[in-house]
KOLVEX-900380 format. One line per 8 residues: number of its first residue (from 0); their letters; for each residue x, y, z of N, C-alpha, C, O, CB. Coordinates in nm, 4 decimals, m for minus. Glycine has a CB too. Layout:
<sites>
NUM = a = X,Y,Z,X,Y,Z,X,Y,Z,X,Y,Z,X,Y,Z; ...
</sites>
This chain:
<sites>
0 = mstphckq = 8.8473,9.9932,9.0866,8.9122,10.1214,9.1031,8.9446,10.1782,8.9660,9.0039,10.1107,8.8818,9.0395,10.1086,9.1895; 8.9057,10.3009,8.9448,8.9348,10.3632,8.8168,9.0127,10.4921,8.8380,8.9778,10.5965,8.7828,8.8054,10.3906,8.7389; 9.1161,10.4843,8.9165,9.1995,10.6005,8.9417,9.3143,10.6019,8.8422,9.3432,10.4999,8.7796,9.2524,10.6004,9.0868; 9.3798,10.7158,8.8267,9.4945,10.7202,8.7347,9.6040,10.6224,8.7743,9.6756,10.5701,8.6889,9.5518,10.8606,8.7292; 9.6167,10.5979,8.9056,9.7201,10.5042,8.9508,9.6920,10.3642,8.8982,9.7831,10.2942,8.8539,9.7284,10.5023,9.1045; 9.5642,10.3233,8.9033,9.5283,10.1887,8.8570,9.5453,10.1764,8.7066,9.5834,10.0707,8.6563,9.3841,10.1549,8.8963; 9.5165,10.2860,8.6336,9.5355,10.2825,8.4894,9.6825,10.2663,8.4556,9.7170,10.1990,8.3584,9.4799,10.4092,8.4245; 9.7710,10.3284,8.5365,9.9140,10.3133,8.5138,9.9575,10.1696,8.5395,10.0466,10.1189,8.4713,9.9929,10.4095,8.6028
8 = ltktapse = 9.8962,10.1041,8.6361,9.9334,9.9667,8.6690,9.8902,9.8688,8.5614,9.9579,9.7688,8.5374,9.8730,9.9265,8.8017; 9.7768,9.8971,8.4957,9.7246,9.8017,8.3987,9.7841,9.8203,8.2604,9.7745,9.7300,8.1773,9.5753,9.8133,8.3910; 9.8460,9.9362,8.2329,9.9077,9.9577,8.1026,10.0419,9.8861,8.0980,10.1340,9.9199,8.1724,9.9252,10.1089,8.0736; 10.0522,9.7868,8.0101,10.1796,9.7167,7.9943,10.2078,9.7014,7.8456,10.1178,9.6749,7.7658,10.1773,9.5772,8.0656; 10.3314,9.7184,7.8111,10.3754,9.6986,7.6731,10.3884,9.5487,7.6470,10.4032,9.4706,7.7410,10.5109,9.7723,7.6456; 10.3832,9.5084,7.5206,10.4008,9.3660,7.4905,10.5325,9.3105,7.5447,10.5382,9.1959,7.5891,10.3942,9.3438,7.3405; 10.6389,9.3924,7.5410,10.7676,9.3446,7.5942,10.7586,9.3218,7.7448,10.8203,9.2291,7.7972,10.8803,9.4456,7.5626; 10.6813,9.4067,7.8155,10.6640,9.3878,7.9596,10.5828,9.2627,7.9883,10.6100,9.1912,8.0847,10.5963,9.5099,8.0223
16 = nallttss = 10.4818,9.2359,7.9038,10.4037,9.1127,7.9209,10.4921,8.9896,7.9018,10.4822,8.8931,7.9775,10.2855,9.1091,7.8215; 10.5784,8.9935,7.8003,10.6697,8.8809,7.7772,10.7668,8.8669,7.8946,10.7981,8.7560,7.9380,10.7480,8.9000,7.6444; 10.8133,8.9803,7.9447,10.9050,8.9793,8.0586,10.8373,8.9181,8.1807,10.8966,8.8344,8.2488,10.9538,9.1219,8.0904; 10.7139,8.9590,8.2091,10.6426,8.9057,8.3250,10.6166,8.7560,8.3106,10.6292,8.6804,8.4069,10.5105,8.9799,8.3444; 10.5803,8.7140,8.1895,10.5553,8.5720,8.1658,10.6840,8.4918,8.1831,10.6845,8.3870,8.2478,10.4970,8.5501,8.0247; 10.7927,8.5416,8.1249,10.9210,8.4716,8.1344,10.9700,8.4644,8.2787,11.0147,8.3595,8.3250,11.0257,8.5409,8.0472; 10.9610,8.5771,8.3487,11.0115,8.5774,8.4866,10.9233,8.4941,8.5791,10.9730,8.4335,8.6740,11.0209,8.7207,8.5393; 10.7923,8.4904,8.5522,10.7064,8.4075,8.6383,10.7318,8.2588,8.6142,10.7241,8.1791,8.7077,10.5576,8.4402,8.6137
24 = fggswpfi = 10.7624,8.2200,8.4883,10.7933,8.0797,8.4622,10.9339,8.0466,8.5109,10.9564,7.9393,8.5670,10.7796,8.0480,8.3122; 11.0291,8.1381,8.4899,11.1680,8.1134,8.5296,11.1852,8.1033,8.6799,11.2849,8.0482,8.7267,11.2568,8.2224,8.4766; 11.0915,8.1547,8.7557,11.1008,8.1473,8.9009,11.0032,8.0495,8.9612,10.9587,8.0681,9.0744,11.0788,8.2818,8.9602; 10.9688,7.9450,8.8870,10.8691,7.8498,8.9370,10.9315,7.7123,8.9588,11.0381,7.6812,8.9055,10.7507,7.8393,8.8389; 10.8633,7.6319,9.0375,10.9106,7.4957,9.0625,10.9118,7.4099,8.9363,11.0059,7.3328,8.9176,10.8242,7.4299,9.1675; 10.8116,7.4198,8.8491,10.8193,7.3397,8.7259,10.9459,7.3704,8.6445,11.0079,7.2800,8.5886,10.6954,7.3648,8.6396; 10.9832,7.4992,8.6387,11.1059,7.5342,8.5665,11.2271,7.4696,8.6314,11.3130,7.4154,8.5619,11.1241,7.6865,8.5612; 11.2351,7.4746,8.7627,11.3505,7.4179,8.8333,11.3607,7.2678,8.8075,11.4684,7.2169,8.7764,11.3403,7.4453,8.9851
32 = fmflgmiv = 11.2481,7.1973,8.8205,11.2510,7.0523,8.7977,11.2812,7.0191,8.6519,11.3554,6.9252,8.6230,11.1176,6.9894,8.8385; 11.2232,7.0969,8.5599,11.2488,7.0739,8.4189,11.3971,7.0999,8.3877,11.4596,7.0251,8.3126,11.1577,7.1640,8.3318; 11.4507,7.2042,8.4450,11.5906,7.2391,8.4222,11.6836,7.1324,8.4781,11.7791,7.0925,8.4115,11.6226,7.3747,8.4850; 11.6567,7.0858,8.5999,11.7379,6.9786,8.6578,11.7279,6.8512,8.5737,11.8270,6.7807,8.5545,11.6940,6.9502,8.8028; 11.6087,6.8228,8.5243,11.5906,6.7067,8.4373,11.6714,6.7178,8.3090,11.7292,6.6196,8.2624,11.4442,6.6893,8.4037; 11.6752,6.8391,8.2513,11.7528,6.8598,8.1286,11.9028,6.8411,8.1561,11.9742,6.7856,8.0726,11.7259,7.0014,8.0707; 11.9502,6.8863,8.2711,12.0929,6.8698,8.3050,12.1259,6.7221,8.3220,12.2271,6.6742,8.2708,12.1285,6.9480,8.4346; 12.0399,6.6498,8.3944,12.0632,6.5057,8.4137,12.0576,6.4340,8.2785,12.1399,6.3464,8.2517,11.9577,6.4449,8.5122
40 = lwmvvntf = 11.9623,6.4700,8.1941,11.9510,6.4092,8.0608,12.0774,6.4362,7.9795,12.1282,6.3462,7.9126,11.8265,6.4635,7.9860; 12.1281,6.5586,7.9846,12.2523,6.5931,7.9139,12.3669,6.5040,7.9612,12.4436,6.4515,7.8804,12.2881,6.7424,7.9358; 12.3774,6.4876,8.0931,12.4868,6.4064,8.1477,12.4729,6.2603,8.1061,12.5707,6.1967,8.0669,12.4903,6.4173,8.3009; 12.3525,6.2081,8.1148,12.3301,6.0674,8.0802,12.3556,6.0440,7.9326,12.4225,5.9478,7.8948,12.1873,6.0245,8.1164; 12.3018,6.1327,7.8486,12.3203,6.1156,7.7040,12.4682,6.1239,7.6679,12.5181,6.0420,7.5907,12.2401,6.2221,7.6257; 12.5381,6.2224,7.7232,12.6792,6.2400,7.6887,12.7694,6.1351,7.7503,12.8687,6.0956,7.6892,12.7253,6.3754,7.7314; 12.7370,6.0898,7.8686,12.8260,5.9961,7.9365,12.8009,5.8525,7.8921,12.8962,5.7787,7.8671,12.8090,6.0075,8.0873; 12.6774,5.8122,7.8820,12.6475,5.6710,7.8561,12.5941,5.6447,7.7158,12.6468,5.5590,7.6449,12.5481,5.6214,7.9566
48 = liqrvfgh = 12.4924,5.7157,7.6757,12.4216,5.6819,7.5521,12.5100,5.6969,7.4289,12.5208,5.6034,7.3495,12.2985,5.7691,7.5373; 12.5720,5.8101,7.4116,12.6541,5.8308,7.2911,12.7714,5.7327,7.2893,12.8055,5.6774,7.1847,12.7063,5.9771,7.2846; 12.8316,5.7122,7.4037,12.9487,5.6245,7.4110,12.9088,5.4792,7.3845,12.9791,5.4107,7.3102,13.0171,5.6369,7.5489; 12.8014,5.4306,7.4409,12.7639,5.2897,7.4268,12.6929,5.2611,7.2957,12.7217,5.1611,7.2300,12.6756,5.2480,7.5417; 12.6016,5.3468,7.2576,12.5229,5.3198,7.1369,12.6064,5.3423,7.0114,12.6067,5.2591,6.9208,12.3974,5.4085,7.1334; 12.6766,5.4540,7.0064,12.7499,5.4872,6.8851,12.8965,5.4447,6.8912,12.9661,5.4477,6.7897,12.7411,5.6353,6.8594; 12.9429,5.4058,7.0076,13.0814,5.3618,7.0205,13.1816,5.4741,7.0038,13.2983,5.4494,6.9734,13.1100,5.2552,6.9206; 13.1388,5.5932,7.0227,13.2284,5.7083,7.0101,13.2576,5.7689,7.1464,13.1980,5.7344,7.2485,13.1677,5.8143,6.9170
56 = rpfdpypy = 13.3522,5.8605,7.1418,13.3744,5.9397,7.2617,13.2532,6.0292,7.2824,13.1895,6.0709,7.1857,13.5056,6.0236,7.2511; 13.2208,6.0590,7.4080,13.1072,6.1479,7.4333,13.1300,6.2859,7.3713,13.2432,6.3336,7.3634,13.0828,6.1616,7.5844; 13.0239,6.3473,7.3287,13.0311,6.4820,7.2710,13.0859,6.5804,7.3735,13.1693,6.6652,7.3419,12.8921,6.5281,7.2217; 13.0377,6.5675,7.4971,13.0803,6.6575,7.6060,13.1206,6.5697,7.7236,13.0364,6.5384,7.8078,12.9654,6.7599,7.6472; 13.2501,6.5283,7.7318,13.2911,6.4360,7.8380,13.2802,6.4968,7.9770,13.2399,6.6120,7.9932,13.4327,6.3907,7.8146; 13.3171,6.4167,8.0776,13.2886,6.4428,8.2188,13.2958,6.5864,8.2686,13.1979,6.6275,8.3308,13.3791,6.3657,8.2970; 13.3935,6.6636,8.2503,13.3816,6.7970,8.3120,13.2649,6.8764,8.2535,13.2287,6.9816,8.3061,13.5120,6.8759,8.2935; 13.2060,6.8262,8.1448,13.0880,6.8875,8.0829,13.1106,7.0353,8.0528,13.0373,7.1216,8.1011,12.9661,6.8713,8.1738
64 = ialnlvls = 13.2113,7.0629,7.9736,13.2470,7.2009,7.9408,13.1362,7.2683,7.8587,13.1044,7.3851,7.8811,13.3803,7.2047,7.8636; 13.0787,7.1954,7.7652,12.9705,7.2537,7.6836,12.8480,7.2824,7.7707,12.7821,7.3851,7.7541,12.9320,7.1583,7.5667; 12.8183,7.1919,7.8626,12.7054,7.2145,7.9540,12.7327,7.3366,8.0411,12.6430,7.4172,8.0657,12.6802,7.0894,8.0429; 12.8565,7.3500,8.0874,12.8946,7.4655,8.1670,12.8776,7.5938,8.0864,12.8312,7.6948,8.1394,13.0391,7.4516,8.2158; 12.9147,7.5903,7.9590,12.8989,7.7064,7.8719,12.7511,7.7420,7.8558,12.7139,7.8592,7.8624,12.9628,7.6795,7.7343; 12.6675,7.6411,7.8348,12.5231,7.6651,7.8207,12.4653,7.7238,7.9494,12.3865,7.8182,7.9454,12.4496,7.5340,7.7843; 12.5050,7.6674,8.0632,12.4547,7.7185,8.1909,12.5023,7.8610,8.2164,12.4262,7.9426,8.2684,12.4989,7.6277,8.3055; 12.6254,7.8920,8.1810,12.6765,8.0285,8.1981,12.6014,8.1253,8.1081,12.5679,8.2364,8.1491,12.8273,8.0344,8.1681
72 = glagiqap = 12.5754,8.0827,7.9859,12.4981,8.1672,7.8941,12.3561,8.1896,7.9448,12.3028,8.3002,7.9356,12.4940,8.1042,7.7547; 12.2962,8.0856,7.9976,12.1614,8.0983,8.0524,12.1601,8.1940,8.1715,12.0696,8.2764,8.1847,12.1073,7.9608,8.0941; 12.2611,8.1825,8.2580,12.2698,8.2736,8.3722,12.2887,8.4170,8.3241,12.2333,8.5102,8.3825,12.3855,8.2328,8.4658; 12.3668,8.4348,8.2180,12.3879,8.5677,8.1622,12.2608,8.6276,8.1043,12.2446,8.7497,8.1038,12.4938,8.5624,8.0561; 12.1711,8.5440,8.0559,12.0433,8.5928,8.0023,11.9421,8.6121,8.1154,11.8650,8.7080,8.1146,11.9872,8.4942,7.8964; 11.9430,8.5213,8.2114,11.8445,8.5300,8.3202,11.8667,8.6510,8.4094,11.7701,8.7103,8.4572,11.8488,8.4042,8.4044; 11.9912,8.6888,8.4326,12.0195,8.8012,8.5229,11.9525,8.9308,8.4763,11.8870,8.9961,8.5576,12.1703,8.8226,8.5341; 11.9658,8.9710,8.3496,11.8964,9.0936,8.3082,11.7449,9.0794,8.3117,11.6747,9.1761,8.3413,11.9398,9.1330,8.1688
80 = iimmsqnr = 11.6934,8.9605,8.2821,11.5485,8.9404,8.2877,11.4988,8.9584,8.4302,11.3965,9.0227,8.4536,11.5104,8.8005,8.2348; 11.5715,8.9014,8.5249,11.5339,8.9156,8.6658,11.5417,9.0622,8.7074,11.4534,9.1122,8.7770,11.6252,8.8289,8.7561; 11.6477,9.1310,8.6647,11.6619,9.2725,8.7007,11.5513,9.3570,8.6396,11.4989,9.4467,8.7056,11.7979,9.3253,8.6561; 11.5145,9.3301,8.5141,11.4048,9.4054,8.4509,11.2736,9.3788,8.5232,11.1926,9.4696,8.5423,11.3914,9.3680,8.3014; 11.2532,9.2532,8.5633,11.1316,9.2187,8.6369,11.1276,9.2910,8.7709,11.0223,9.3390,8.8130,11.1226,9.0668,8.6583; 11.2422,9.2988,8.8377,11.2478,9.3707,8.9654,11.2241,9.5197,8.9450,11.1584,9.5836,9.0272,11.3832,9.3479,9.0342; 11.2771,9.5764,8.8359,11.2530,9.7179,8.8064,11.1043,9.7431,8.7831,11.0497,9.8433,8.8293,11.3345,9.7622,8.6833; 11.0402,9.6528,8.7120,10.8959,9.6655,8.6863,10.8197,9.6569,8.8182,10.7267,9.7342,8.8415,10.8467,9.5551,8.5874
88 = aaardeil = 10.8586,9.5633,8.9044,10.7916,9.5491,9.0338,10.8151,9.6727,9.1202,10.7250,9.7165,9.1918,10.8412,9.4226,9.1070; 10.9351,9.7289,9.1138,10.9641,9.8501,9.1918,10.8814,9.9676,9.1409,10.8310,10.0465,9.2207,11.1146,9.8843,9.1855; 10.8671,9.9802,9.0100,10.7850,10.0876,8.9535,10.6390,10.0697,8.9949,10.5713,10.1666,9.0294,10.7973,10.0904,8.7990; 10.5914,9.9459,8.9913,10.4540,9.9182,9.0335,10.4354,9.9510,9.1818,10.3336,10.0082,9.2206,10.4180,9.7706,9.0066; 10.5334,9.9147,9.2641,10.5254,9.9443,9.4069,10.5250,10.0946,9.4323,10.4556,10.1427,9.5219,10.6417,9.8789,9.4812; 10.6028,10.1687,9.3531,10.6065,10.3144,9.3686,10.4714,10.3762,9.3338,10.4256,10.4682,9.4017,10.7168,10.3751,9.2801; 10.4080,10.3263,9.2288,10.2756,10.3765,9.1907,10.1744,10.3437,9.2997,10.0924,10.4281,9.3356,10.2305,10.3162,9.0551; 10.1798,10.2213,9.3527,10.0876,10.1834,9.4596,10.1108,10.2655,9.5858,10.0149,10.3032,9.6531,10.1018,10.0353,9.4911
96 = ashhydet = 10.2357,10.2935,9.6187,10.2655,10.3750,9.7367,10.2100,10.5160,9.7197,10.1561,10.5737,9.8141,10.4176,10.3802,9.7621; 10.2230,10.5706,9.6007,10.1680,10.7036,9.5731,10.0151,10.7011,9.5860,9.9547,10.7927,9.6417,10.2099,10.7518,9.4312; 9.9550,10.5956,9.5338,9.8088,10.5807,9.5444,9.7667,10.5699,9.6906,9.6704,10.6343,9.7323,9.7607,10.4561,9.4659; 9.8379,10.4893,9.7684,9.8049,10.4732,9.9108,9.8230,10.6039,9.9861,9.7446,10.6355,10.0756,9.8918,10.3639,9.9744; 9.9263,10.6805,9.9505,9.9475,10.8096,10.0153,9.8303,10.9040,9.9862,9.7784,10.9699,10.0763,10.0805,10.8726,9.9679; 9.7894,10.9092,9.8586,9.6761,10.9955,9.8213,9.5494,10.9538,9.8949,9.4761,11.0380,9.9468,9.6524,10.9908,9.6691; 9.5244,10.8237,9.8989,9.4042,10.7742,9.9665,9.4091,10.8043,10.1160,9.3079,10.8429,10.1746,9.3883,10.6231,9.9438; 9.5245,10.7873,10.1777,9.5391,10.8162,10.3204,9.5156,10.9639,10.3474,9.4531,10.9999,10.4472,9.6785,10.7746,10.3703
104 = hkidellg = 9.5653,11.0493,10.2590,9.5452,11.1936,10.2738,9.3957,11.2270,10.2646,9.3448,11.3068,10.3433,9.6252,11.2714,10.1654; 9.3264,11.1663,10.1692,9.1814,11.1899,10.1548,9.1060,11.1406,10.2784,9.0141,11.2070,10.3263,9.1269,11.1191,10.0278; 9.1451,11.0251,10.3290,9.0788,10.9694,10.4476,9.1023,11.0599,10.5680,9.0114,11.0815,10.6481,9.1300,10.8259,10.4772; 9.2240,11.1131,10.5813,9.2527,11.2062,10.6914,9.1662,11.3309,10.6816,9.1160,11.3799,10.7827,9.4011,11.2455,10.6915; 9.1486,11.3827,10.5600,9.0621,11.4998,10.5415,8.9179,11.4665,10.5790,8.8513,11.5447,10.6468,9.0690,11.5498,10.3955; 8.8699,11.3502,10.5349,8.7329,11.3095,10.5689,8.7174,11.2898,10.7188,8.6150,11.3270,10.7761,8.6951,11.1806,10.4951; 8.8161,11.2325,10.7814,8.8116,11.2111,10.9254,8.8065,11.3452,10.9994,8.7335,11.3603,11.0974,8.9334,11.1288,10.9712; 8.8849,11.4421,10.9516,8.8832,11.5748,11.0123,8.7478,11.6412,10.9989,8.6970,11.6988,11.0951,8.9894,11.6623,10.9500
112 = snteltrq = 8.6884,11.6340,10.8799,8.5564,11.6956,10.8608,8.4498,11.6196,10.9395,8.3562,11.6804,10.9913,8.5192,11.6994,10.7107; 8.4631,11.4875,10.9488,8.3689,11.4083,11.0266,8.3783,11.4442,11.1749,8.2764,11.4524,11.2435,8.3950,11.2581,11.0058; 8.4989,11.4652,11.2239,8.5183,11.5044,11.3634,8.4542,11.6402,11.3893,8.3901,11.6599,11.4925,8.6685,11.5084,11.3985; 8.4708,11.7328,11.2972,8.4102,11.8661,11.3108,8.2576,11.8563,11.3106,8.1910,11.9214,11.3911,8.4577,11.9593,11.1965; 8.2031,11.7759,11.2211,8.0570,11.7584,11.2165,8.0062,11.6935,11.3448,7.9002,11.7306,11.3952,8.0163,11.6729,11.0945; 8.0802,11.5981,11.3972,8.0401,11.5333,11.5222,8.0395,11.6340,11.6369,7.9500,11.6323,11.7213,8.1343,11.4157,11.5549; 8.1400,11.7219,11.6396,8.1445,11.8264,11.7422,8.0247,11.9206,11.7296,7.9645,11.9588,11.8299,8.2758,11.9060,11.7320; 7.9907,11.9578,11.6067,7.8759,12.0472,11.5854,7.7456,11.9801,11.6284,7.6606,12.0441,11.6902,7.8671,12.0894,11.4372
120 = vhdlaqki = 7.7293,11.8523,11.5963,7.6088,11.7788,11.6375,7.6020,11.7721,11.7895,7.4946,11.7881,11.8475,7.6076,11.6354,11.5768; 7.7144,11.7490,11.8538,7.7189,11.7433,11.9999,7.6778,11.8788,12.0598,7.5991,11.8835,12.1543,7.8609,11.7035,12.0483; 7.7311,11.9882,12.0048,7.6950,12.1220,12.0530,7.5455,12.1481,12.0363,7.4805,12.2018,12.1259,7.7757,12.2294,11.9784; 7.4913,12.1091,11.9193,7.3479,12.1284,11.8951,7.2642,12.0439,11.9914,7.1610,12.0892,12.0411,7.3129,12.0927,11.7494; 7.3086,11.9227,12.0170,7.2351,11.8362,12.1098,7.2359,11.8972,12.2500,7.1353,11.8894,12.3204,7.2965,11.6935,12.1125; 7.3456,11.9568,12.2912,7.3515,12.0233,12.4229,7.2571,12.1426,12.4273,7.1889,12.1638,12.5276,7.4956,12.0691,12.4546; 7.2525,12.2209,12.3195,7.1625,12.3363,12.3146,7.0160,12.2905,12.3217,6.9341,12.3509,12.3910,7.1871,12.4188,12.1855; 6.9853,12.1837,12.2493,6.8477,12.1308,12.2526,6.8138,12.0845,12.3934,6.7032,12.1085,12.4417,6.8304,12.0136,12.1517
128 = hqmteqis = 6.9066,12.0195,12.4586,6.8847,11.9721,12.5947,6.8619,12.0902,12.6898,6.7723,12.0860,12.7741,7.0044,11.8873,12.6418; 6.9433,12.1949,12.6760,6.9272,12.3132,12.7603,6.7923,12.3796,12.7356,6.7247,12.4200,12.8302,7.0406,12.4130,12.7350; 6.7528,12.3912,12.6086,6.6241,12.4547,12.5757,6.5082,12.3708,12.6287,6.4083,12.4246,12.6766,6.6101,12.4741,12.4226; 6.5223,12.2401,12.6199,6.4167,12.1516,12.6712,6.4026,12.1693,12.8216,6.2909,12.1719,12.8732,6.4472,12.0035,12.6371; 6.5138,12.1814,12.8922,6.5075,12.2038,13.0375,6.4446,12.3392,13.0692,6.3664,12.3511,13.1635,6.6485,12.1954,13.0995; 6.4790,12.4418,12.9901,6.4205,12.5742,13.0130,6.2691,12.5729,12.9893,6.1924,12.6318,13.0655,6.4872,12.6784,12.9217; 6.2287,12.5054,12.8834,6.0850,12.4980,12.8523,6.0127,12.4212,12.9613,5.9063,12.4634,13.0066,6.0610,12.4310,12.7144; 6.0687,12.3094,13.0040,5.9986,12.2324,13.1065,5.9976,12.3051,13.2401,5.9092,12.2796,13.3219,6.0626,12.0953,13.1227
136 = arvprnep = 6.0933,12.3953,13.2655,6.0921,12.4722,13.3903,5.9832,12.5794,13.3855,5.9298,12.6154,13.4904,6.2304,12.5370,13.4158; 5.9496,12.6302,13.2713,5.8489,12.7364,13.2581,5.7061,12.6817,13.2479,5.6104,12.7503,13.2837,5.8795,12.8213,13.1357; 5.6927,12.5622,13.2007,5.5589,12.5063,13.1861,5.5165,12.4466,13.3198,5.5858,12.3612,13.3751,5.5544,12.3989,13.0728; 5.4015,12.4923,13.3719,5.3557,12.4355,13.5000,5.3111,12.2907,13.4796,5.2555,12.2536,13.3762,5.2390,12.5202,13.5598; 5.3372,12.2139,13.5790,5.2982,12.0724,13.5706,5.1597,12.0579,13.6321,5.1314,12.1096,13.7403,5.4023,11.9791,13.6434; 5.0788,11.9897,13.5634,4.9475,11.9579,13.6164,4.9551,11.8219,13.6811,4.9769,11.7192,13.6168,4.8387,11.9616,13.5059; 4.9362,11.8263,13.8113,4.9430,11.6983,13.8805,4.8048,11.6359,13.8797,4.7050,11.7058,13.8966,4.9958,11.7150,14.0258; 4.7982,11.5085,13.8606,4.6657,11.4421,13.8579,4.6024,11.4458,13.9971,4.6706,11.4352,14.0990,4.6785,11.2939,13.8083
144 = pa = 4.4700,11.4611,13.9979,4.4009,11.4646,14.1291,4.4172,11.3304,14.2006,4.4212,11.2238,14.1392,4.2488,11.4979,14.1112; 4.4260,11.3407,14.3303,4.4456,11.2211,14.4104,4.3182,11.1583,14.4548,4.3203,11.0561,14.5235,4.5272,11.2518,14.5279
</sites>
């Protein structure tokens, strides 16, 4: 398709490409599993590894305040990214809806003209049939000898 609507859909700025890539990865199962793994790793490292290996208090003890801060910051960054991605999807949907409306309008026009042409062909076929009957009524039939 090489319509103006399709050209609008394919034009993306580098920031939009980065947004689409980020939002597609951020909403995937690998991201979720990787993120859960990072949280578990943070808890294990802070609760057991630092305390046992180095003999110190954990950097971020049980309530995990630093982890909570990181997660809150991540949520604060992800929310605008998700909203921008939704805005981009809404703009794309609006362009597609406009394209579908235009195409439907063109198809309706073609259907109307096709219906008119079909009616004209039907009328012509009836006239031909009537003329054929008139001609055959005027032409004497030669019956074969018995």
